[in-house]
RONUDREN-709368 format. One record per residue: x negated, y, z of N, C-alpha, C, CB in turn. Coordinates in nm, 4 decimals, decimal comma. Glycine has a CB too. Layout:
! RONUDREN-709368
        n.X        n.Y        n.Z       ca.X       ca.Y       ca.Z        c.X        c.Y        c.Z       cb.X       cb.Y       cb.Z
          X          Y          Z          X          Y          Z          X          Y          Z          X          Y          Z
...
//
This chain:
! RONUDREN-709368
        n.X        n.Y        n.Z       ca.X       ca.Y       ca.Z        c.X        c.Y        c.Z       cb.X       cb.Y       cb.Z
    -1,6419    -7,8497     1,9372    -1,6000    -7,8897     2,0686    -1,4998    -8,0044     2,0552    -1,5394    -7,7704     2,1459
    -1,5170    -8,1049     2,1342    -1,4298    -8,2215     2,1281    -1,3188    -8,2100     2,2314    -1,5099    -8,3504     2,1500
    -1,2026    -8,2576     2,1962    -1,0881    -8,2579     2,2864    -1,0378    -8,4005     2,3004    -0,9752    -8,1639     2,2350
    -0,9894    -8,4330     2,4179    -0,9199    -8,5602     2,4371    -0,7783    -8,5386     2,3853    -0,9210    -8,6072     2,5898
    -0,7614    -8,5554     2,2554    -0,6364    -8,5155     2,1905    -0,5153    -8,5935     2,2373    -0,6494    -8,5306     2,0434
    -0,5360    -8,7081     2,2977    -0,4205    -8,7829     2,3465    -0,3524    -8,7098     2,4616    -0,4627    -8,9230     2,3909
    -0,4204    -8,6172     2,5264    -0,3633    -8,5444     2,6389    -0,3120    -8,4060     2,5970    -0,4671    -8,5302     2,7497
    -0,3640    -8,3525     2,4898    -0,3283    -8,2178     2,4455    -0,2050    -8,2225     2,3569    -0,4456    -8,1522     2,3704
    -0,1166    -8,1262     2,3782    -0,0016    -8,1108     2,2903    -0,0288    -7,9913     2,1989     0,1315    -8,0913     2,3723
     0,0561    -7,9735     2,1036     0,0417    -7,8585     2,0139     0,0440    -7,7291     2,0933     0,1532    -7,8577     1,9075
     0,1337    -7,7204     2,1902     0,1504    -7,5990     2,2698     0,0283    -7,5714     2,3573     0,2751    -7,6101     2,3569
    -0,0247    -7,6757     2,4207    -0,1413    -7,6532     2,5067    -0,2635    -7,6165     2,4232    -0,1708    -7,7782     2,5918
    -0,2780    -7,6797     2,3084    -0,3916    -7,6491     2,2226    -0,3835    -7,5068     2,1681    -0,3991    -7,7488     2,1078
    -0,2652    -7,4650     2,1249    -0,2491    -7,3278     2,0753    -0,2744    -7,2252     2,1861    -0,1081    -7,3083     2,0171
    -0,2270    -7,2531     2,3066    -0,2507    -7,1611     2,4186    -0,3993    -7,1515     2,4487    -0,1740    -7,2068     2,5442
    -0,4709    -7,2644     2,4410    -0,6153    -7,2650     2,4644    -0,6866    -7,1847     2,3570    -0,6693    -7,4089     2,4679
    -0,6466    -7,2027     2,2324    -0,7099    -7,1300     2,1228    -0,6847    -6,9791     2,1323    -0,6592    -7,1829     1,9890
    -0,5650    -6,9401     2,1739    -0,5361    -6,7972     2,1942    -0,6265    -6,7389     2,3021    -0,3879    -6,7764     2,2326
    -0,6426    -6,8123     2,4109    -0,7301    -6,7655     2,5192    -0,8744    -6,7564     2,4709    -0,7207    -6,8596     2,6415
    -0,9171    -6,8549     2,3947    -1,0541    -6,8547     2,3422    -1,0783    -6,7350     2,2501    -1,0823    -6,9854     2,2667
    -0,9832    -6,7052     2,1638    -0,9955    -6,5897     2,0748    -1,0032    -6,4594     2,1542    -0,8774    -6,5848     1,9771
    -0,9215    -6,4481     2,2575    -0,9231    -6,3274     2,3409    -1,0573    -6,3133     2,4123    -0,8080    -6,3309     2,4440
    -1,1133    -6,4243     2,4567    -1,2445    -6,4212     2,5230    -1,3524    -6,3798     2,4232    -1,2785    -6,5599     2,5850
    -1,3434    -6,4284     2,3008    -1,4390    -6,3872     2,1972    -1,4350    -6,2363     2,1769    -1,4092    -6,4592     2,0642
    -1,3143    -6,1794     2,1729    -1,3000    -6,0346     2,1586    -1,3582    -5,9625     2,2798    -1,1522    -5,9966     2,1400
    -1,3338    -6,0148     2,3984    -1,3831    -5,9519     2,5212    -1,5352    -5,9570     2,5297    -1,3222    -6,0197     2,6434
    -1,5960    -6,0560     2,4676    -1,7423    -6,0683     2,4719    -1,8104    -5,9498     2,4053    -1,7867    -6,1979     2,4044
    -1,7411    -5,8851     2,3121    -1,7972    -5,7666     2,2471    -1,8056    -5,6490     2,3436    -1,7133    -5,7281     2,1253
    -1,7245    -5,6516     2,4494    -1,7183    -5,5414     2,5449    -1,7941    -5,5753     2,6737    -1,5723    -5,5074     2,5769
    -1,7739    -5,6961     2,7245    -1,8314    -5,7359     2,8535    -1,8767    -5,8817     2,8462    -1,7283    -5,7163     2,9691
    -2,0045    -5,9012     2,8202    -2,0588    -6,0358     2,7996    -2,0491    -6,1205     2,9266    -2,2047    -6,0275     2,7537
    -2,0786    -6,0614     3,0407    -2,0776    -6,1381     3,1658    -1,9374    -6,1882     3,2001    -2,1316    -6,0525     3,2806
    -1,8392    -6,1021     3,1878    -1,7015    -6,1431     3,2160    -1,6561    -6,2494     3,1174    -1,6068    -6,0225     3,2109
    -1,6920    -6,2336     2,9918    -1,6552    -6,3332     2,8905    -1,7173    -6,4688     2,9226    -1,6994    -6,2866     2,7505
    -1,8405    -6,4685     2,9701    -1,9060    -6,5951     3,0059    -1,8326    -6,6639     3,1209    -2,0533    -6,5707     3,0445
    -1,7939    -6,5863     3,2207    -1,7168    -6,6447     3,3321    -1,5812    -6,6956     3,2839    -1,6969    -6,5405     3,4448
    -1,5192    -6,6199     3,1938    -1,3901    -6,6629     3,1404    -1,4027    -6,7919     3,0603    -1,3300    -6,5533     3,0531
    -1,5135    -6,8083     2,9882    -1,5337    -6,9334     2,9136    -1,5427    -7,0526     3,0087    -1,6614    -6,9249     2,8272
    -1,6092    -7,0320     3,1218    -1,6171    -7,1398     3,2206    -1,4786    -7,1710     3,2782    -1,7146    -7,1017     3,3338
    -1,4005    -7,0675     3,3042    -1,2634    -7,0885     3,3522    -1,1807    -7,1631     3,2476    -1,1965    -6,9533     3,3865
    -1,1995    -7,1285     3,1206    -1,1282    -7,1942     3,0111    -1,1596    -7,3442     3,0096    -1,1660    -7,1298     2,8752
    -1,2867    -7,3765     3,0231    -1,3260    -7,5174     3,0257    -1,2671    -7,5890     3,1470    -1,4787    -7,5300     3,0262
    -1,2651    -7,5190     3,2604    -1,2088    -7,5793     3,3821    -1,0607    -7,6101     3,3687    -1,2304    -7,4875     3,5004
    -0,9881    -7,5192     3,3068    -0,8441    -7,5428     3,2858    -0,8253    -7,6658     3,1971    -0,7753    -7,4176     3,2212
    -0,9029    -7,6730     3,0888    -0,8937    -7,7887     2,9995    -0,9285    -7,9186     3,0701    -0,9848    -7,7697     2,8801
    -1,0327    -7,9152     3,1533    -1,0721    -8,0351     3,2277    -0,9614    -8,0797     3,3236    -1,2020    -8,0090     3,3057
    -0,8992    -7,9831     3,3908    -0,7920    -8,0185     3,4844    -0,6704    -8,0728     3,4104    -0,7520    -7,8966     3,5687
    -0,6434    -8,0200     3,2915    -0,5335    -8,0727     3,2104    -0,5620    -8,2179     3,1716    -0,5122    -7,9858     3,0837
    -0,6821    -8,2413     3,1235    -0,7190    -8,3763     3,0799    -0,7206    -8,4756     3,1952    -0,8550    -8,3740     3,0129
    -0,7504    -8,4264     3,3152    -0,7540    -8,5135     3,4333    -0,6155    -8,5294     3,4966    -0,8521    -8,4578     3,5367
    -0,5133    -8,4711     3,4331    -0,3760    -8,4761     3,4830    -0,3590    -8,4034     3,6159    -0,3321    -8,6196     3,4982
    -0,4488    -8,3088     3,6441    -0,4359    -8,2273     3,7650    -0,3440    -8,1083     3,7402    -0,5739    -8,1786     3,8122
    -0,3166    -8,0788     3,6126    -0,2225    -7,9741     3,5737    -0,1201    -8,0343     3,4787    -0,2960    -7,8533     3,5074
     0,0016    -7,9883     3,4890     0,1025    -8,0260     3,3893     0,0790    -7,9407     3,2644     0,2494    -8,0064     3,4452
     0,1446    -7,9757     3,1568     0,1329    -7,8957     3,0351     0,1759    -7,7512     3,0603     0,2172    -7,9572     2,9224
     0,2873    -7,7335     3,1300     0,3373    -7,5987     3,1571     0,2408    -7,5182     3,2438     0,4733    -7,6062     3,2248
     0,1813    -7,5829     3,3426     0,0839    -7,5135     3,4278    -0,0398    -7,4740     3,3480     0,0437    -7,6021     3,5469
    -0,0857    -7,5622     3,2608    -0,2025    -7,5321     3,1793    -0,1732    -7,4173     3,0827    -0,2472    -7,6566     3,1019
    -0,0569    -7,4209     3,0203    -0,0192    -7,3131     2,9277    -0,0138    -7,1801     3,0023     0,1178    -7,3431     2,8607
     0,0441    -7,1798     3,1206     0,0508    -7,0569     3,2004    -0,0898    -7,0085     3,2361     0,1336    -7,0800     3,3291
    -0,1785    -7,1005     3,2712    -0,3158    -7,0628     3,3054    -0,3899    -7,0086     3,1832    -0,3914    -7,1832     3,3640
    -0,3717    -7,0717     3,0672    -0,4344    -7,0216     2,9447    -0,3811    -6,8830     2,9093    -0,4100    -7,1191     2,8280
    -0,2508    -6,8633     2,9229    -0,1912    -6,7328     2,8923    -0,2409    -6,6252     2,9891    -0,0377    -6,7416     2,8977
    -0,2546    -6,6604     3,1140    -0,3066    -6,5660     3,2129    -0,4502    -6,5263     3,1783    -0,3004    -6,6271     3,3547
    -0,5302    -6,6245     3,1422    -0,6685    -6,5983     3,1028    -0,6735    -6,5121     2,9771    -0,7438    -6,7303     3,0796
    -0,5874    -6,5417     2,8805    -0,5778    -6,4610     2,7578    -0,5432    -6,3169     2,7904    -0,4727    -6,5197     2,6623
    -0,4446    -6,2980     2,8770    -0,4015    -6,1632     2,9131    -0,5112    -6,0868     2,9861    -0,2763    -6,1694     2,9995
    -0,5836    -6,1547     3,0742    -0,6952    -6,0900     3,1441    -0,8054    -6,0503     3,0464    -0,7521    -6,1833     3,2523
    -0,8333    -6,1357     2,9490    -0,9362    -6,1039     2,8493    -0,8916    -5,9869     2,7616    -0,9669    -6,2276     2,7616
    -0,7638    -5,9843     2,7268    -0,7113    -5,8729     2,6469    -0,7221    -5,7408     2,7220    -0,5653    -5,8990     2,6084
    -0,7085    -5,7448     2,8535    -0,7156    -5,6222     2,9332    -0,8546    -5,5588     2,9277    -0,6777    -5,6517     3,0780
    -0,9564    -5,6383     2,8972    -1,0939    -5,5897     2,8906    -1,1204    -5,5188     2,7578    -1,1927    -5,7059     2,9094
    -1,0458    -5,5567     2,6551    -1,0736    -5,5123     2,5196    -0,9835    -5,3935     2,4829    -1,0536    -5,6283     2,4199
    -1,0432    -5,2842     2,4393    -0,9613    -5,1727     2,3917    -0,8751    -5,2164     2,2731    -1,0507    -5,0530     2,3519
    -0,7585    -5,1600     2,2601    -0,6620    -5,1978     2,1551    -0,7230    -5,1921     2,0161    -0,5402    -5,1068     2,1604
    -0,8057    -5,0912     1,9865    -0,8620    -5,0770     1,8526    -0,9575    -5,1893     1,8176    -0,9328    -4,9452     1,8401
    -1,0282    -5,2447     1,9158    -1,1194    -5,3569     1,8890    -1,0390    -5,4812     1,8555    -1,2122    -5,3838     2,0105
    -0,9279    -5,5048     1,9268    -0,8430    -5,6214     1,9005    -0,7809    -5,6160     1,7626    -0,7339    -5,6318     2,0049
    -0,7522    -5,4987     1,7148    -0,6880    -5,4824     1,5844    -0,7821    -5,5156     1,4695    -0,6368    -5,3408     1,5689
    -0,9126    -5,5040     1,4922    -1,0099    -5,5312     1,3855    -1,0246    -5,6771     1,3697    -1,1455    -5,4677     1,4139
//
């Protein structure tokens, strides 16, 4: 996947990667929800790149998405 790296900071990229990992874990439990979350993840990135979100807003959105994905996954699956 390509990123417009001139717009991404270390913090925004790490927050995106955390959300992506959480969605990958959630896909093992609920494929449909994970697919919708992946689309939301792409939308957040697109809005960041288009300057429609600040870095802080994007990080908050990625963290919210990560937390929602974690809520789908039982603790024991995340630990593996």
